[in-house]
N, C-alpha and C positions, 0 to 999 in steps of 0.2 A: 743714612737711609738706604736700604738695599733696593735694587731695581724693581723687584716684584711689588714691594710695598709702595714705591713711588708710582708705579703703573696703576695700581689700584686706587690710590688716593687722588690721582690727577685725572682719572677717567671721567669724562663729562663735566670737567671744570672749565670755567670761563675766566681768562686772565687778560688784563689790559695793561699795556705800558703807554704812558702819556706824559705830557709835559710841554714846556715852551719850545718854540722853534729852535732847532740846533741842539736840543738836549741829548740827541743820540738814540732816540727811541726806536727808529727803524733798524739800526744796527743791533741794538740790544734785543729787539724782538726776534731777529734772525738767529742771534746767538742763543737765546733762551729756547727757541724751537729746536735748534740743533742739539742742545744739551738734553732736552726732554726726549727727543728721538733716540739719542745714544743710550738713554736709560730705559728704553722700551715703551715709552709713552707714545700713543698714536696722536698726532698733532694736526690741527687745521690752522694754518698761519694766514691771517687776513689783514687788510688795512681798511680804515674808515676815514673819509669816504672812498669807495671804490670796490673792486673785486666782483662787481656785477656789471653787466652792460649799461644799465641805467645809472648805477653809481659812478662809473667812470666818466660818463657824459656830464653828470652833475658836478663832479670834481673839476673837470675842465672849465666849466662855467664859473665855479666859485673862485678858482685860483688865477683866472685870466686877468692880467693887469688892465686890460681894456675895459673891464666892467667896473669902472670907478663909481658909477652912479648907484651901485647896489647898496640897499639899506641893510642895517643890522638885522631887522626882522626877516628880510628876504634871505639873508645868509643863514639865519637860524632855521628857517623852514626848509631850505634846500639841504642843509646838513642832515636834518631830521628825516627828510624824505629818502635820502641816500641810505641812511642808517636803517630805516624800516625795511627797505628792499634787501639790504645786506643780511638783516636778521632773518627775514623770511626765506631768502634764497640760499644762504650759506651757513649762518651761525646756528640757527635752530636745528637744521638737519644734522650738522656735525655734532652738536651736543646730544641729540637723540641717538647717534651712533656711538656715543661714549668717547668721542674724541675730546682732547683738551684743546680748546680754542685759545690761540695766542693772537691778540689783536692790537694793531698799531692805531691808537686813538679810539675814543668812543664818546659817550655822553659827557664825560668829564671835560673834554676839549670844548664842546659847545658851551658848557656852563662857564668855563674860564674865559673864553674868547668873546662870544656874543653875549652871554649872560652877565658876566662881571665887567670885562673891559669895554664891551659895546653898550652896556646899560640896558639890555633887554630884560634882565632879571633871571637869576639862577632858579628861583622857585617856579617861575613860569615855565622854564624849560624842563624842569623835572616833572611838572604836571603833564606837559605835552608828551614827554617820554613815557610816563606811566600809562598814558592813554593809548600810546602807539606801539610800544614794544613789549614783547613777551617777558623780557628780563632786562629792565633798565640798567641795573647795576650788576657788574660782574662779581664773581666770587673773590677776586683780588684785583685791585687797581694799584699799580706801582707808578708813582709820580717821580719822574727823573727831574730833579730840581737843579736849575742852573741860572745864573744871572743872564738876563736877556742880551746884554751886550756881548757876553762871552759866547752865548749860543748862536747869535746871528753872525758873529765873526767866523764861525766854523763853516758856514754855508758858502762853499766855493762855486757859486753859480749866481745867475740873476735872481733877484727876489721875486716871488709870486705876489699876487695882489694882497694877501693877508700879511706877508712878511714886510711889505712896503709901508705898513701903517705907522711906523715911527717908534722911537724909544719909549715915549710916555704910554702908548697903547700896550706895548709888550711888557712893560713893568706891571701894568694892571692885569695882564694875562697871568703873569707869574703870581701876583697876589691872589688872583682868582683860584689858581690851583692850590695854593697854600690854605686858602679859606676852605675849600672843599675837603682837603685832607684833614682839617681840624673838625669837620662836622659830619663826615660820612663814615660809615662803618666799612671795614675791609679796605681802607686806603693806607698805603705805606709810602713814606718819602725816602728817596735814595739820592744822596749827593752825586750829581752827574758831572762834577767838574774834573774828576780824575781821568786817567787813561781808560781805554775801552775795556781792557781785561779787569781792571780794578772795579769798574762799575758793574761789569758782568758778574763778578764774584759777589758783589753786594745784592744784585738782583736774585741770584741763586740762593743766597742766604735767606732772603725774605720768603721766597717760594718754599724752601724747606721748613722754615719756621711756621708758616701759615698752614701748610698741608701735612 
């Protein structure tokens, strides 16, 4: 695909990279954004939750290990609140400017973590998102699939509150992502167990195939 064609096809598109903890999505988001920019695509690279003043404060509350009393329902509502702010403040304006939005996590995460693993209910979360967001589902969601034990072993730091939830929880998270990939349109699975460049090549292959 030539640069001009790619620039036209990706203008105003919304791409999410998601997956279990340690799947490499933050690294892959950065590599994808860099590749798009090198091919002439104007990019807005963001993370969820975060990238707004309100969203960053909510992120700190959610991930702080001191908040062990937080219920799954509270988690779900806080993630959605940060997401709504990010949509209104950053994502919707970027799409209106015909930028390609590359996002680290989105609704798919809350469905897998709080909806499936936490038992809140995927359908309940989707209904909440449909009532709260201008565009609940991106044009493309790439799920970077990795065994939870492998993913968590990659994290060379202290675990945050969500990461501390244990092997059983994180296996359910992975199952939640796989369940979503099997039921939602515009979801693509990528094996994230390889090295960074191999996974990046697979992500680019999906993007080129879809767009």
